[in-house]
VEXKEDO-7223 format. One record per residue (C-alpha): x, y, z; residue in three letters; residue number from 1. Coordinates in nm, 3 decimals. Layout:
N
{atom {X Y Z} "ALA" NUM}
...
This chain:
50
{atom {-0.336 1.844 6.936} "MET" 1}
{atom {-0.121 1.568 6.791} "THR" 2}
{atom {0.243 1.604 6.697} "GLU" 3}
{atom {0.149 1.601 6.328} "ASN" 4}
{atom {-0.103 1.882 6.378} "GLU" 5}
{atom {0.152 2.090 6.568} "ILE" 6}
{atom {0.411 2.032 6.295} "THR" 7}
{atom {0.159 2.123 6.025} "ASP" 8}
{atom {0.071 2.444 6.209} "THR" 9}
{atom {0.434 2.549 6.250} "ILE" 10}
{atom {0.521 2.476 5.887} "ILE" 11}
{atom {0.209 2.661 5.773} "GLY" 12}
{atom {0.311 2.965 5.977} "CYS" 13}
{atom {0.664 2.951 5.837} "ALA" 14}
{atom {0.534 2.941 5.481} "ILE" 15}
{atom {0.295 3.230 5.550} "LYS" 16}
{atom {0.574 3.444 5.698} "VAL" 17}
{atom {0.811 3.366 5.411} "HIS" 18}
{atom {0.546 3.450 5.150} "ARG" 19}
{atom {0.471 3.782 5.317} "ASN" 20}
{atom {0.830 3.888 5.384} "LEU" 21}
{atom {1.009 3.720 5.096} "GLY" 22}
{atom {1.358 3.574 5.093} "PRO" 23}
{atom {1.685 3.732 5.200} "GLY" 24}
{atom {1.612 3.865 5.548} "LEU" 25}
{atom {1.810 3.786 5.858} "LEU" 26}
{atom {1.700 3.480 6.052} "GLU" 27}
{atom {1.605 3.701 6.347} "SER" 28}
{atom {1.339 3.876 6.138} "ALA" 29}
{atom {1.178 3.545 6.051} "TYR" 30}
{atom {1.202 3.430 6.414} "GLN" 31}
{atom {1.017 3.737 6.541} "GLU" 32}
{atom {0.741 3.695 6.285} "CYS" 33}
{atom {0.706 3.322 6.353} "LEU" 34}
{atom {0.687 3.396 6.725} "PHE" 35}
{atom {0.411 3.652 6.665} "TYR" 36}
{atom {0.218 3.417 6.436} "GLU" 37}
{atom {0.238 3.127 6.682} "ASN" 38}
{atom {0.142 3.338 6.985} "VAL" 39}
{atom {-0.149 3.486 6.789} "HIS" 40}
{atom {-0.259 3.137 6.685} "LEU" 41}
{atom {-0.228 3.006 7.041} "LEU" 42}
{atom {-0.438 3.294 7.177} "GLU" 43}
{atom {-0.704 3.225 6.914} "TYR" 44}
{atom {-0.718 2.856 7.003} "ARG" 45}
{atom {-0.736 2.927 7.375} "LEU" 46}
{atom {-1.019 3.177 7.320} "ASP" 47}
{atom {-1.212 2.931 7.106} "SER" 48}
{atom {-1.187 2.659 7.373} "VAL" 49}
{atom {-1.335 2.867 7.652} "TYR" 50}
């Protein structure tokens, strides 16, 4: 995965989280959701490789 692909993935996850939760929450809420999204995405990619 290139740096641009990683950046695109992270920004895509951030947009998805913000659309689902909306504005105005504490940063920690967004951090937890981004962590979940990225771990879920990483597990999916690892499963698809093997």
